[in-house]
Every structure is written in structure tokens, then in C-alpha cells.
C-alpha positions as CSV (number, residue, x, y, z in Angstrom):
1,M,5.8,-18.8,3.5
2,T,5.6,-16.6,0.4
3,E,7.3,-17.6,-2.8
4,E,10.5,-15.6,-3.6
5,H,10.3,-13.5,-6.7
6,P,12.7,-15.0,-9.3
7,L,14.1,-11.6,-10.4
8,I,14.3,-9.6,-7.2
9,N,17.8,-9.6,-5.9
10,T,18.0,-7.7,-2.6
11,D,21.8,-7.9,-2.6
12,S,22.0,-5.8,-5.8
13,S,21.3,-2.2,-4.9
14,H,21.9,-1.1,-8.5
15,Y,18.5,-2.5,-9.4
16,M,16.8,-0.1,-7.0
17,N,15.1,3.0,-8.2
18,T,13.8,5.6,-5.8
19,G,13.3,2.9,-3.1
20,S,11.6,0.4,-5.3
21,N,13.0,-2.5,-7.1
22,S,13.0,-1.9,-10.9
23,I,11.3,-5.2,-11.6
24,E,8.4,-4.1,-9.4
25,L,8.1,-0.9,-11.5
26,L,8.2,-2.9,-14.7
27,E,5.4,-5.1,-13.4
28,L,3.3,-2.0,-12.9
29,M,4.1,-0.6,-16.4
30,Y,3.8,-3.7,-18.6
31,S,1.2,-6.5,-19.0
32,R,2.0,-10.1,-18.0
33,E,2.1,-11.0,-21.7
34,E,4.7,-8.3,-22.4
35,L,6.8,-9.4,-19.5
36,M,6.6,-13.0,-20.6
37,A,7.8,-12.0,-24.1
38,W,10.7,-10.1,-22.5
39,C,11.6,-13.2,-20.6
40,K,11.7,-15.3,-23.7
41,I,13.7,-12.8,-25.6
42,S,16.2,-12.3,-22.8
43,A,16.7,-16.0,-22.3
44,M,17.4,-16.4,-26.0
45,K,19.8,-13.4,-26.0
46,Y,21.9,-15.2,-23.3
47,R,21.7,-18.5,-25.2
48,L,23.0,-16.8,-28.3
49,R,26.0,-15.2,-26.6
50,I,27.1,-18.0,-24.4
51,G,30.8,-17.8,-23.9
52,N,31.2,-14.4,-25.7
53,K,30.6,-12.0,-22.8
54,D,30.4,-13.8,-19.4
55,T,31.4,-17.3,-18.4
56,P,29.0,-20.0,-19.7
57,E,28.0,-20.7,-16.1
58,K,27.0,-17.1,-15.5
59,E,25.1,-17.0,-18.8
60,I,23.3,-20.3,-18.0
61,K,22.3,-18.9,-14.6
62,K,20.8,-15.8,-16.3
63,I,18.9,-18.1,-18.7
64,K,17.5,-20.1,-15.8
65,T,16.5,-16.9,-14.0
66,F,14.5,-15.6,-17.0
67,E,12.9,-19.0,-17.5
68,S,12.0,-19.1,-13.8
69,Y,10.4,-15.7,-14.1
70,W,8.5,-16.8,-17.2
71,Q,7.2,-19.8,-15.1
72,H,6.3,-17.4,-12.3
73,L,4.3,-15.2,-14.6
74,S,2.6,-18.1,-16.3
75,S,1.4,-19.4,-13.0
76,L,-0.4,-16.2,-12.0
77,N,-4.1,-16.1,-12.3
């Protein structure tokens, strides 16, 4: 069984770009360190705006998603 990618959502076609998932393209374009920084910044962005855009539950889910992706990236060799 392969581990599911934390950011790939096959139910959201708006993340697709010319048949590829946008996160897969980002992983080709940026280093692991750059992607990890993006995760930290994105998680903080959602923390700072909790309750000001989406529901707190939705924002917390986004925070956890980016933290999960950071963990995924940090576990790669």
C-alpha cells in the first residue's frame, strides 16, 4: 500500500493543470526545502486568519493539511 499524498485531492478538478495535479508540478519546480517553507508559511497564514474567512473548522483542516505535507516532505530521504 502506498502512502496517500497529503495535498493531492482527486475530488478537486480545479487543482488539475493539463492533466497533472498542480502539486506534482510544484514538486518538480521547487526544492524540498522551498516546499517545506511554503508549508510553514501557509499553515501560519491560516492560523492568523482563523474565523475571518472560512469557518474555524475549515481553517484548522487546512492547517493540519499543510502540517501533514511538511511531515511528508521531512520524511523523504
